[in-house]
TIROMI-303503 format. One line per field, with one value per residue (C-alpha): z, x, y. Coordinates in Angstrom, 1 decimal. Example, Ala and Ser with C-alpha at 12.3 -4.5 7.8 and 13.67 -1.06 7.14 Angstrom:
% residues 2
up	7.8 | 7.1
east	12.3 | 13.7
north	-4.5 | -1.1
This chain:
% residues 220
up	25.6 | 23.7 | 20.6 | 17.4 | 15.5 | 17.0 | 17.8 | 14.9 | 16.8 | 15.9 | 12.1 | 11.4 | 7.8 | 5.3 | 2.6 | 5.1 | 6.3 | 2.1 | 1.6 | 4.6 | 2.9 | 2.2 | 3.7 | 5.9 | 9.5 | 11.7 | 15.3 | 18.5 | 17.9 | 14.5 | 12.4 | 9.4 | 9.7 | 7.3 | 6.0 | 6.4 | 4.6 | 5.5 | 8.1 | 9.4 | 9.6 | 12.2 | 10.1 | 12.2 | 13.8 | 11.2 | 12.8 | 13.1 | 14.8 | 13.7 | 11.3 | 9.7 | 9.3 | 6.7 | 8.6 | 6.7 | 7.7 | 6.0 | 9.4 | 9.4 | 12.4 | 14.2 | 15.8 | 17.6 | 16.5 | 20.2 | 19.6 | 16.7 | 15.8 | 12.7 | 11.2 | 8.4 | 7.4 | 7.5 | 11.2 | 14.4 | 16.4 | 19.6 | 21.3 | 19.9 | 17.8 | 16.7 | 13.0 | 10.7 | 8.4 | 6.9 | 3.2 | 1.5 | 3.8 | 2.7 | -0.7 | 0.1 | 1.6 | -1.2 | -3.8 | -2.0 | -1.8 | -5.5 | -5.8 | -4.2 | -6.0 | -9.5 | -8.4 | -7.2 | -10.2 | -12.8 | -10.8 | -11.4 | -14.5 | -15.3 | -13.8 | -15.9 | -19.0 | -18.5 | -17.6 | -21.2 | -23.2 | -21.6 | -22.6 | -19.4 | -20.0 | -22.4 | -24.4 | -23.0 | -19.6 | -20.0 | -21.6 | -18.3 | -16.0 | -17.4 | -18.4 | -14.2 | -13.5 | -16.5 | -16.0 | -12.2 | -13.2 | -15.7 | -13.2 | -10.9 | -13.2 | -13.9 | -10.2 | -10.0 | -13.1 | -11.4 | -7.7 | -9.6 | -10.9 | -7.7 | -5.8 | -8.2 | -7.6 | -4.0 | -4.1 | -6.0 | -3.7 | -0.8 | -2.2 | -2.7 | 1.0 | 1.7 | -0.9 | 1.2 | 4.6 | 3.2 | 2.2 | 5.4 | 8.2 | 7.7 | 9.0 | 11.9 | 15.2 | 17.0 | 18.1 | 14.6 | 13.2 | 15.5 | 14.3 | 10.3 | 11.0 | 12.8 | 10.2 | 7.2 | 8.7 | 8.3 | 4.8 | 3.6 | 5.2 | 3.4 | 0.2 | -0.1 | 1.3 | -1.7 | -4.3 | -3.0 | -3.7 | -7.2 | -8.8 | -7.4 | -9.0 | -12.7 | -12.2 | -12.2 | -14.5 | -17.4 | -16.0 | -17.0 | -20.5 | -21.0 | -19.4 | -22.2 | -24.7 | -23.8 | -23.8 | -26.9 | -28.7 | -26.9 | -28.7 | -31.8
east	11.7 | 13.9 | 12.1 | 13.9 | 13.3 | 12.4 | 8.5 | 6.6 | 5.1 | 8.6 | 7.4 | 5.8 | 4.1 | 1.6 | 3.7 | 6.4 | 3.1 | 2.1 | 5.5 | 4.9 | 1.7 | 1.9 | 5.2 | 5.2 | 4.3 | 5.5 | 4.5 | 6.8 | 8.6 | 9.7 | 6.4 | 4.9 | 1.4 | 0.3 | 0.6 | -0.3 | -2.9 | -4.4 | -2.7 | -4.9 | -3.2 | -3.9 | -4.1 | -2.3 | 0.4 | 1.0 | 1.0 | -0.1 | -3.5 | -4.7 | -3.6 | -4.8 | -3.3 | -4.6 | -3.7 | -2.9 | -6.5 | -8.2 | -8.7 | -8.5 | -6.7 | -7.1 | -3.2 | -2.5 | 0.8 | 2.4 | 1.6 | 4.1 | 7.9 | 9.7 | 12.2 | 14.8 | 12.5 | 9.1 | 6.7 | 6.5 | 3.7 | 4.9 | 2.8 | 2.3 | -0.1 | -2.0 | -3.0 | -3.6 | -0.6 | -2.4 | -1.8 | -4.2 | -2.8 | 0.9 | -0.4 | -2.1 | 1.2 | 3.1 | 0.6 | 1.1 | 5.2 | 5.0 | 2.7 | 5.2 | 8.2 | 7.0 | 5.6 | 9.3 | 11.2 | 8.8 | 9.9 | 13.1 | 12.9 | 10.8 | 13.6 | 16.4 | 14.4 | 14.0 | 17.6 | 18.4 | 15.9 | 17.5 | 20.9 | 22.2 | 23.6 | 24.6 | 23.0 | 25.4 | 25.0 | 21.1 | 21.2 | 23.2 | 21.0 | 17.8 | 18.5 | 19.0 | 15.9 | 14.0 | 14.8 | 13.5 | 10.6 | 9.5 | 9.9 | 7.7 | 5.3 | 4.9 | 4.5 | 2.3 | -0.2 | -0.2 | -0.6 | -3.7 | -5.0 | -4.5 | -6.5 | -9.0 | -9.7 | -9.8 | -12.8 | -14.6 | -14.6 | -15.1 | -17.9 | -19.5 | -18.9 | -20.7 | -24.0 | -24.2 | -24.2 | -27.0 | -29.2 | -28.6 | -30.0 | -33.3 | -33.3 | -30.4 | -30.4 | -29.6 | -26.5 | -26.1 | -27.2 | -24.7 | -22.0 | -22.8 | -23.5 | -19.8 | -18.4 | -20.2 | -18.5 | -15.1 | -15.8 | -17.4 | -14.1 | -11.4 | -13.6 | -13.7 | -9.8 | -8.9 | -11.2 | -9.4 | -6.0 | -6.6 | -8.2 | -4.6 | -2.6 | -4.6 | -4.1 | -0.1 | -0.4 | -2.1 | 0.5 | 3.2 | 1.6 | 1.8 | 5.5 | 6.3 | 4.8 | 7.0 | 10.2 | 9.8 | 9.1 | 11.9 | 14.7 | 13.3
north	-1.1 | 1.1 | 2.7 | 3.3 | 7.0 | 9.9 | 11.1 | 11.9 | 14.8 | 16.5 | 16.7 | 20.0 | 20.6 | 19.6 | 18.7 | 16.6 | 14.5 | 14.1 | 12.5 | 10.0 | 8.5 | 5.1 | 4.0 | 1.2 | 0.7 | -1.7 | -2.3 | -2.4 | -5.6 | -4.5 | -6.4 | -4.9 | -4.4 | -2.3 | 1.6 | 5.1 | 5.7 | 9.2 | 12.2 | 15.0 | 18.2 | 21.2 | 23.9 | 26.4 | 24.7 | 22.1 | 19.2 | 15.7 | 15.7 | 11.9 | 9.4 | 6.3 | 2.9 | 0.6 | -2.9 | -6.3 | -7.4 | -4.8 | -2.8 | 0.9 | 2.0 | 5.7 | 6.5 | 9.8 | 11.3 | 10.4 | 7.1 | 6.6 | 7.2 | 8.1 | 6.0 | 5.3 | 2.1 | 3.7 | 4.6 | 2.8 | 2.2 | 2.9 | -0.7 | -4.5 | -5.3 | -8.6 | -8.3 | -11.4 | -12.3 | -15.9 | -16.3 | -13.9 | -11.2 | -12.0 | -11.6 | -8.3 | -7.3 | -7.9 | -6.4 | -3.2 | -3.5 | -3.8 | -1.2 | 0.9 | -0.3 | 0.6 | 3.9 | 4.9 | 3.4 | 5.0 | 8.3 | 7.9 | 6.7 | 9.9 | 11.7 | 10.0 | 10.5 | 14.7 | 15.0 | 12.9 | 14.6 | 18.0 | 17.3 | 17.0 | 13.4 | 11.2 | 8.5 | 5.8 | 7.0 | 7.4 | 4.0 | 2.4 | 4.0 | 3.0 | -0.3 | -1.4 | 0.0 | -1.3 | -4.6 | -4.9 | -3.0 | -5.5 | -8.4 | -6.3 | -5.3 | -9.3 | -10.1 | -7.7 | -8.8 | -12.2 | -11.1 | -9.3 | -12.1 | -14.0 | -11.8 | -11.3 | -15.2 | -14.8 | -12.0 | -14.0 | -17.1 | -14.9 | -13.2 | -16.2 | -17.2 | -13.7 | -14.7 | -18.1 | -16.5 | -14.2 | -16.6 | -18.6 | -15.6 | -15.9 | -19.8 | -19.5 | -19.3 | -16.0 | -16.9 | -18.1 | -15.1 | -13.2 | -15.1 | -14.6 | -11.1 | -10.8 | -12.9 | -11.2 | -7.5 | -9.0 | -9.9 | -6.9 | -5.4 | -7.5 | -7.5 | -3.8 | -3.5 | -6.0 | -4.4 | -0.9 | -2.7 | -4.1 | -0.3 | 0.9 | -2.0 | -1.7 | 1.7 | 1.5 | -1.6 | 1.5 | 4.1 | 1.7 | 1.0 | 4.9 | 5.3 | 2.1 | 4.4 | 7.5 | 5.6 | 4.6 | 7.7 | 9.1 | 6.4 | 6.5
């Protein structure tokens, strides 16, 4: 099977790898499986030693750079993966994507603000460019707020399940304890993953409120 992109081993430089953080990761079939969370770069060579992928099911997957390729859409793992993609994972994935989109739009709006304040473009041109970005941004913010509310409810249910399993451990048989322990580990990872993403999303929402205040002050 011919894989797209170029080997990640060809990329050199700490800054180049820093810019890849948060990009989407796909498996060899082209299925979206997560995003790049962390990169360990060798100080002397500037090449990646190890990369950490956050999968949709909450797991952290360490990979060598030889196992990844760089494509126009993100990173491609050179093998197939089995990752849970149920309703909860779908909501997590969409929240991740929406947060990344909001970040990109905010950066673009700030660039336009700086150009306008510096007198590099007219008010009409500035407002023309910004209106489309602003519309998309507000749509994403509304979607993110809804997803945050949905996932907070999901976390509450998962926490309740976890407490129920813990209360049953003492009276359970050896086999049941083993099954419960595995489920508890899975729940702990999933709850941690959701809470991390919720914290990131709420931080972005806070930044967007600050951006609104800044834009209003510039347009007065």
